[in-house]
N, C-alpha and C positions, 0 to 999 in steps of 0.2 A: 377454501384459500390454499393453491398451491403453495408447494415447499419451493423456497428459493435455493437456487444453487447454480453452478458453473460449472455442472460434469459437461465435458464433450460429448457429443454424438459419436457412436462407433457403426462403420457400414459392415465391419467385418465380424463374424460372431466369436465367440472364447470358447475351444477346447481345452477337455480333460481338467478343467478346475470346479467339476460339479460339486464334489466333496468338500472341496476349500470352501466354495462359497457357502453353503449350506451350513459351515459349522462355525465361518466367520460372521455371517450374518447374524447366526442366532447369539453367538456371543458377545456382539458390538450393541444389539438390542437388550443385553440385561446389565444388571448394577454388579456385576463379579468381574469385569472386565474391559472399564472404562478407558485403558490404555493399550491397546494391542500394535506389537512390532511384527510386522511382516518381513522376516529376515531371507535372505538367497542372495547368489552370486546375480550379478548384472546381466541381462537378456532373457530371465525366468517369465518375464510379464509380470513383474510385481507391480506396477503402474496400471497396467489393463487392468489387474484383478481388483485393486480398491477403486477404480473408478466403476467396475461392474458393482463390485459391491454397495457401492454409495449409491445407483441406479435402486437396487434391489431394496434398500432401507430408508429411503428419501422421506419417504411417508410418515417416518417416525420422528422424524427430526423436524418441527414446526419451523423453526427457526433457522434452518437451513443447513446444506449439506455443502462443503467447499473445500474443491481440489488445491492443493497449495503446492505448487511446484517449485522446489529448493534448489537446483540441481545451479542457478544463477546468482545465488546467495554466496558470494565470498567467504571463507573463512577466514578469520582473524584469530588473533592471542587474547585480546581481553575477550573474556567472557561476558561480562554485561551488555558492552559494545553487540558481540555478536547476538544476543538473545534480544536485542533491541533492533535489530537487521531482520532476525525470524519472523518477531514481530509486526513488522511493518511490511512484512511481505503476506503475511497469514490477513491482516487487515486487508490489502489490495486486492488477494485475491476474493473478502467478502465484499467487496467494492466501498469499504471504510475507508476515510482519512483521519490520521489520527494528529491532532491539534491539541495546540496549547503546551504548557510548561511542563508537564508531568511526561517522564521517560515513557516512551509508547510502549513496553511490555505491560507498565501498570496500568494504561491507558485502556489496553486489550484486556484485563485481567477484569475492569470495571464493563467492557463490549459485552462479555461472555458472562456474565457473573447469572444473570436471569434468563438465560435461553438455552434452549433443549438443540446442542449443535452438534454435530459430526464435522469434525477436521480430517482431511486426509493429507497428510505434512509427508511429502515424496520427496526420496533421493537425501535422506538426512547423514549419511554415513560419513559427510566430511564435515558435518556441525555439529560433533558430540560434544566440543566445550559448550554448546549453548542449551544443550538439551535439556537442563536442570529447568527452563523455560514450562517445558510439557507440563514437569509436574507442577509448577506454580501455577499454573492456568487450573491444571484438575482442581486443586486444593482452593482456589478461587472459584471456580465453578462447577457446582457440582450436577448441574444437569449435562456435562459436555463429554464426549466422547471422543477418542483420539486414537489413529490408526496411521502406525509412521511406515513406512518401507525404507530399509536400510539394508546395506551388506553386512552388517553387525547389531548386534545389540546397543539399544541407549545405555543399556547397565542400570536399572531400577528394579528395585524388591517388587514395586508396583507394576511392574510391566509385563503382560502375558505373550512371551516370545513364540511366534509361529513359523517356524522355517516351511517353507516354501520349496517342495521336492521339483523334480523333473517329471517332463511328460513319461507316463510308462511307453515302454519300448516294446515294437513287436519281434516274435522270434523271426529266427531266417528259414522260410519255407524250405531249401534246399537240403536242411538237415533235421526236416519234421519236427521241431524241437515242441513237441506236444505237451511236455511236462511245464512249459511257458503258458503255452494257450491256457493250460488247466488250471494255473495258479490265478492267471488274470480273472477267467471264466466262470471259475467254480464248476468246470465242467466234471460229470461222472463219466462221462464217456468218453472215449479216445478217437481223435476225428484229424481229418490234416486239415494243413493250414492252407485255407484259399482265399481269393481277392475279398471274400465279404467277411471273412474273418480277420484279415488283416485290417479291414479298413474300421473296424471297432476300435483298433489302438487310437487314443488322441492323439499322440504324436503321426500317424500315420493320417488322421481325419484333417487336422491342420495342414501338413503339407499337402494334401491335395486338394483342399480348397484354397490354398495361395497359389499351388501349381497350375489347377485349373483357372484361376483370375489372370495370371501370366502366360499360359498358352490352352485358348480355348478349347484345344481338340485333344487337350490330355486327360487320360484316363486309367484308370486302374485296372488292368488285363491278368491274367495268368502270365503272359508273356513276360510281362514288366514288373509282380510283383516281388521277384526275389531283389530287383536293382531298387525299388521302394523301400522295402526292407534294410536293406544293407545302408542305404543312402539317411534314412531317417537315425538308423543306430550308429552309424557315423557323428551324428550333430547331438549325442547323448540325451534328448528330447528337449531340448533346450529352443525354448520357441522363437525366439529372436534366428537363430542359426538356421530353424525349420523354415523360416519366411524367407531368408536369403537364398538358400539353397533351393527353394521352389522357383525364385525370380531368376536364379539362371537358366530356367528350362527355356527362358527366350531366345538365347543362345546357342546351348549345349543340350545334348543329350544326355541319358541319365547316366551313363557309361563315362561319358566325357566328366560330369559332374562328381563322379565317385573318384576317378581317376586322380582329379584335380586336389579333391578334400584329401584324399589320402595323402598324395605325395607332401602337402602342406603338414600333415598331421605327422609324418616321420619325420622332414626338417625341423619342424618345434620341438620335436623329442629329441634331438640331437642338438639343439641349439640352447634348450632350457630345459635341462633334465628335474629342477627343482619348481618348475609349474606342476600343479595336479593334471591330469589326464582331462578332466572335465572342462579347466580354463583354458586347457590346449585343442580342446573341440571348438568354441567360441572362436578364438583366434586363427583357428585353422580355416571357419568358414569366411570370416573376414578376408584371411588370406586368398580364398580361393574366389571369392566375389571379386577381389581387388583385381585378380590376373584375369578375368571377365573384361575389364574395363581397356579400354584402348589408351595410348599416352595421354593424351589431350583429355579426357575423362579420368585419368588419374589425379594428372596434375590439376583438375578443378574439383574433385574431390577433396584432395591433400587442402587445397583452398581454402575450401569453405570451413574447415574446422578454426576458423578464427572467429568465426560469428558466436554467438552464445543469443540462448532463447529463441531461436527462428530468424527468417530473414525474407526480404522479398525479392522479386528478381530485379528488379531497381538495384538496390544494394549488389546483389551477387554479380549483376552487370559489371557496375563502378568498382567494385572490391576484387574480384576475383575473376573477371572476365566473360562470365558465364554469357550465352543465349537459353532464351526459354527451351529449344530443343536441345540443349545442353544437360537443362536441368530437368527435365522431362525423360530424358537417357536414363540417370541417376535416380530418378522417381521411379521410372518404368522395375528399375533393379532390384526396388525396394531399398535403397541407399538412404533416400528422403522421404520425409512424408509431405503431404501437400493439405494444408487446411484452410479452407480458404484460400486468402491469395499469397499466403507465406509458407514458407518453407521448414519443415522441422528435419534436425540431423539429431536421433537417437545418441545419449550422451556417452555410450560405449565408444560408437562407431567413431562421433566426435573427437574420440579420444585417441582412436586407431587413427583417423585423419591425419591428426598432430603428429604422430610418430611418423609417418610416412613423410610428412613435410618435413621434420629434422631430418629424417631419413636422407630425403634428396638434397637438400639444403648440402650435407657433407660429404654424396655422391660428386656432384657437380662442383664441390667446392667455391662455393655462393653462402659462406656462415652469416650473410645477412638478409637472407631470402624471408624471414620469419619475420625480422624487423620492418624489410619492406613492404610486408602484406600486413601487417600490424600498421602498421603507419596508412597505409590507405583505408583501412577500415576506421581509423580514427581520424582520419581527414573527410572520410565520407560522413559520418555520424556528425561530426561537429558542423560540418556544413549545412547537413540535414534540419538541426538544429536551429543554426542561424537563420536558413529560410524562413522559419514558425515565428519571427519576431513580431512580423507586422500580424499574420492571420491572430496570433495568442491575445495581442493587443487590444484586436477589431470587435467587430459586431458579435462572431459565435467561437470564442474561444475553446471551446469544447472540442471542435473539428481536431485542432492542433493536436489541444492537450493528449486527444485519444491516440494518436498519429504517435507520440513520444512515447505513450504508457508500452506502446506496443512493441516498440524495438529499446525500451529502456534497461535493459541488461545489454543491449549494445552500446547506447551511450553514454553507461556508466564506464565502460571499458573504452572505449574512445576516452573519455576524459583523464584517465587515468595514463593512456597511453600519449595522450597529447601534454599532459604533464612530463613524463618522460622523456618524449622527444623535444618540449621546448617549444611547441607549437602556440608561442604566445598572439600570433594573428588572430589564428582560429579560435584559439579558446576566448578570445576577448570579445569576438562577434558570436561566439555562443552564448557568452556569460548572462546578458539580460534574458533572453528567452527560455534560458534552463530554471534560472532564477523566477520567472513567472510560472513557468509550471510548475516548479516546486509548489510554487503560492497556491495556484489552484487546486494542488492535490493533498495542500496541508503537510506536505513533508517536510517541517521547518527543521527538526533532530537532525535528520539526513543533510539537506539543506546547509546548515550552519557550520555541520562538520565538513563537508564537499569546500566550501568557503573557503575555512581556514586553512587546510589543508595547501589549498590553490595561491593563498596571500603567502604562506609560507613559504613553498616552491618557487614561485614567481620570484621573491622577494630576493632567492640567490643565483639568479639572471642577471643581477646588476640592471643597467640601463634598460637591457630588452625585455626586461617583466615587470618595470616601475605602472605601465599603466593598465597591465593585467592586476596587478598586485591592489592596487588603488580602487579599481571597479569591485573586485571580490571582497576588497575588506566593507564596501559600502552594502554589497548585500550579505555579506556577515551580519552587519548591524541592524540589517531590517529584518532576518532571521531571529536575533536575539533579542529583537524589540516582540515580535510575535512570539516570544518564548517567556518572553517578561524579564528577561534579563537586563534591564534598563542601562545600569552602570555600567556592566561591559560595552553594550552597544554604544555605548556616548566614548569609550575610550577607543573602540574600534574606528570610528568614525572620525577621532581627532586623529589616531594615525593614519587613515586614509587622507584626509585632507593635508596632512604633514608631506606625503606625497606627492598631491596633487599639484603643491603648490611649486614642485620643483620643476614642473614642464608646463604649469598655468593652464590646468585643465579648469575650466570655470563651470564645464554640465558638474563636475564631479565635487567642485566645492558649492554649488547649489542643492545637488541632491544630498549631499552629505549634510548640509543645515537644514533642511528637510526631516533627514533620519534623527537629526538628534533634537530636532525642534520634536518630532513626536516622543522621544523616550523622555524629554523633561515633563511634557503636561501628562503623560502618565504618570509620572511621579509627583504632580502636583505641584511644578516650578511653570506655573503659568504665564508670569512675566518673562521670564527667561528663555520661555519656550516661544512665545510671541514674536522677541528679539531676535532670535535666530530665523523663526518662521518669513519673518519683515525683511531680513537681509538677502533670505535665500528669494522672496519674490522681486524684490530689485534686480538679484542678476537673471532671474530666469524672464526676465521683461528684455532685459540688455541681449539677452540671449534669444529671445523672442522661442523659448520653448514650452509650450504646451502642457507636456508633461508635469512638469515640476511646479509649475503655474497652478495648473488643477491641484496638485497635493497641498501647496502652501496654502491656497484658499482652503481646502478641505478640512485642514488642522486647524487654522486660525478660526473656523466656521463654530468648531467643537467647541474649541477654549472659549469664547465668545459667549456659547450657550451654558456652560458649565458655569462661567459668570455672570448668568442671568443678562446678556447683553445680547437680547436677542434680534434685534434688526442688525445689526452686526454681525450677527452670527448667519441670518438669514441671507444678507447680501454675500458675505464669502462662499457662503456653500452653491447661490445661484450661479457665482462665479466659476466655480470648481465644475458647475454643471457645465455648463460653457465651455468652458474647456475639454472636460470629456467628450463631449457633442463633434467638437471641431477636430477631434483625433481620432471619435469612434470606438472611446473607449466603455464598450456597454457594461463591462465589470465594474470599473469604478464609479460610474455614473450611478450605479443601482445603490452601491455605497455611501453617494453622497445625497440622495433621495430621501433615503431611510433616515440620514441625518435631520434633513429640514424635516419631517415630519416630527423628529421629535422636537424641535426648536417650536414646531407648530404646537404640539401637544403640552411644552412648558410654558408657552404666552396662554393656554387654553383655547388655542384655535382648531377646535378637534374637527370639523369638516376638510378644513385643508388637511391636518396632520393625515387624515385617514384617506386623502387624495394622492397626499406624495408618497406614502407608503404603498398603497394600492399599486401606484404606478412602479415603486421599484421592484414590487413583489413580480409584475409581470415580467419585467427584467429577467430577474431570478429565475423564473419560470422558463424562458426562453432561453439563458444560459444553462438550465438545468445545474444552479449554482443553490444546492440543496442547505449547504452552512448559513447562509445569509437567509434563505427562504424562512428557515424555523427561527432566526430571530426576527423578521419580520411581521411573521403569523404574532410571537409574542409580542411584539409592540404595537400590532393592530389587536391585541384582547387588552392590552392596558388604555389605548384610546375608548375599547368599546366600555371599558370598567367606568372610566370617566364617563361618559355618556349616561351610565346607569343602566346598561345593555347587557346585563350579565348572562344572558342566553347566547347572546352574539360573542362575547367574548370568550366562554366556554370552547364555542363551537373554533373558534380560532387558535385555542390553548391543545386541543385536542388534533387540529392537522397539524399543528408546528410539533407536537409530539411525535405524531406519524411519522414526518421526516426525518424528523432526529434520529428515532428509535431506527428507521429504515437505512441512514448513513451511519450511524454510530456516530454520531455527536454528540459526545459526552458534555461539552460546555452548553450547547443549546438544551438536552434533557434536563441539567442541573436547574438552567434558568426558567424553563419551563413547566417543569413541574413545580419548583419555587412558586408561582405566578400561579398556577392549576390549583394550592394550597391556600393563596391569597383571596383567589375567586370564591372558592368554598365555603373563605368565612366568610365573605361579603354576603353570601347567598344564605347565613346562618347555618352551616352545617359544618362544626368546628370539629367533629371526630373525624371525618372526611378529609377536612384542612388539615389536620396536624400529620394524619397518615403520608398524605402527598409531599407535605412541607420535610416528612422526614425523608423519603423517597429523594428529593431535591438534596437534601441535606447529604445525603448518604454517597450521591454521586458527584459532587462537588468536591467532598472530603476525597473521592477515589484521584480524581484528576487534581487535587491541591491548590485549586483557585480560591486564593483567600478572600477575594470580593464575593464571590457568590458563596463560598461557605459562610462569611458575616452576614450576606443578607436572608440566607436562610435560616441562619441561626433565630436574627431576632425575629424575622416573620413566626418562626416558633413561638419564640419567645411573646410575643402576641398573642398568639391562638391558644397556647396555655395558659393564659391570666385570664383568658374569657372563658377557658374552662373551669375556672377556679380552682387551679392549680400553682399558688403563687410561688412556693419553695423553687418547683422548676423552672419555673418562669423567673425567679431570679438567677437560677443559675444559669441559663441559657442566655440572659441578656447581658452577663458578666462575660462570658465565653466570646459572645458577637463583638464586644467592645474591644477586648484585649486582642482579639484577630485581626481588626481593623486599626488599632494603633499601633501594634507589631507589625503590621504588614503596608502601614502608613498612607491608610485610605481616610482622609479626614471627613470627606463626603457623606462615606457610609457611617462613618464614627459619627456623625452630624446626626444621622438619619436615626440611627442605636439610641442616641441620647434624648432626641424627641420624643421617640416612643418610650422608651423609659420614664421620662419626665410625666408623660400620660400615665404610666400605669402606675407612679408612685401616687399620684395626686389624690386620691382618695383614701392610700392608706398611710403615707409617711410624705408630709408636706414639704421638710425642709432635704430631703433628698429628690423630689420632681423639682425645688428650686433650683438646687445644685445641679442636676442634670441639663435643667433647661440653660441654667446661666452659660456653663459649660456649651451647651450646642451654639449657645449665640456667638462666642468667640469662638467656633470653628467655620460658623456659618460668616463671619468676615472675614475670615480669612482664606477661606475656598473662594471668595467673593460672587458668593450667589444666593441673591436676592428671593429667590421662593424660599429658601431653606433658611434664609434670615428673618421672612416674614413667620413662618411656622414656627422658629424657636422661640421669638419675643412673644408668641401668641402661648406657650406653656411655661414662659415665666410670672408668677405673680407674687 
């Protein structure tokens, strides 16, 4: 099986790092160097080197080698928040979504715990306040290896710091520096420096490779060897400087390049005496490359510093006035890299370009130049997100979701700039699609924080920001529901509805009632929930809004299913499906079909349940919605078990586990492992059942989901009881019941009490009767007829 990875493929060779590669590949494969930090100044090729190491060692890491670019992660003062931001970036690079109530870093611990994985964390220097995450990951995941790149060490005893040096420099042929040649080649005989000897120096090999690519006629000769050596020495052996210098051969001769670099170095030595000579070298190469540009190219290059994480031609055209030809000009001078359809700007060059932009603003006495460019950038990306609303809600939401993901750093920056610039109209237009993107990618923690900040800032704008604050408040409630924060979600909805009332936003009122209703039924307050949802449904019909109509019927269907009113549940869910089909919302349709399948299962209509779930699964496969895929496969296993098809159930559970593992979906993993345990118990293999249930319990505890924990505990209790471990079973039952009661899970508590009554039946009839009687009370409380029948059956 090929090792999963996200390593970029390179079309140019790497020079002069053979010893570094050999040593680092040896170290990372062992157990004594699990945490390596590759330290060096910008431009030395740290990122390129760790990617090369990743390619060399990837077969040693069965669960993947993942390159995680961190330059786009913004630093912030709060360490815990920064650690979660880094964790989210790591999960995204691995192709995983972190869902649920547990903080992202703790979900990442659980994701990596049993995996042999190599993480390549690039550009860590601005995130040192969040570096504790690295140590925590290594403590939680014993098979994990980490290589960081940074301009300074992260500062841990466990860290093995490897300082990356400069590429060896050639001697100057005209001074016949034989001693340098001898030292490098360990020669015993004195020989003059020749082009062949010069070409063996890594700095020269890199320069020649890039020079020949820039100018196909260029070659090292006896006539130009002195100039080549001099130019390489001026770059101090810094790869980025060598590449930029070589690109200059498209326009300048060697002599002109040397003169330009020397002039820049002399100017920098005068202006910045406190900057080390090596640092001045990179700046000098940048300056000489800058002077190779026309005035128009300089303006464009400086303007491109506004982008984060790359950009497309369309974005550069709209924001910076670029053309394909002008970008190709910068690419030809090695100031831009082109990967597919996206242009990339090295972070050092981006910072240099930003300085030039600031400098230009001062020189032309246009202090708002930067703000104007940032405003264009913000407007472009907010409009870009707004344009994705219909595609995101349609039949193929994965396509626009991928487009937003590619520019997520730019979108985040655009949102921040939009808030600072009070772009209320643009932010409001982008709000819903941005929320849908967050939902599809499972970024609930980040989304909730973004919506909270948006509400706070929009409220400060007065009347101008009321609409935005209202809608952002509702989206905040949506993500609080997803995070299990139901009471705060209700408070957020109430605040939003108060704002909506000020300008009669009836749509916001309807959606607010939907979100309120969802929070209430998840809290077990079914009648109150149905009341809010019925009111929302009346509003939705008056507005003829199919989206709100669909969600009202969906949630009302779930409530009726919980309360064993199956005909009503089926009717509501069918109407939800009709609404989703009307607006072509395939994502929501798959969820409602899954719920129909569960209703049919609860009624005992097993073929119909299987059919609905398979329809939902087909949709999920088309949408690549692996989060719901895992749950559907789990549900299909439950149906198969009810049909007595244990091998079929096993097949669905194994598939579900593969999907959940591939996406790192911990909630699905916990659920599937628990049901695998139950299935093994039905097959009579109680030892294997206990093993799988313990795995499910461990995962459920790692993500802090009380429902999953309680279900895993009581299933493990049943299994241990069958294995004759009565004391262990009793303790597990007690833990499960405590968890269900503390977390206000009456349906789960009822299931546990029914199981406890059956456990005590042949041992302690009084305790069995008490458990059964309490189960009856809870079954009546939650209005679940199926549970009530089971509870009555154990009371005697």
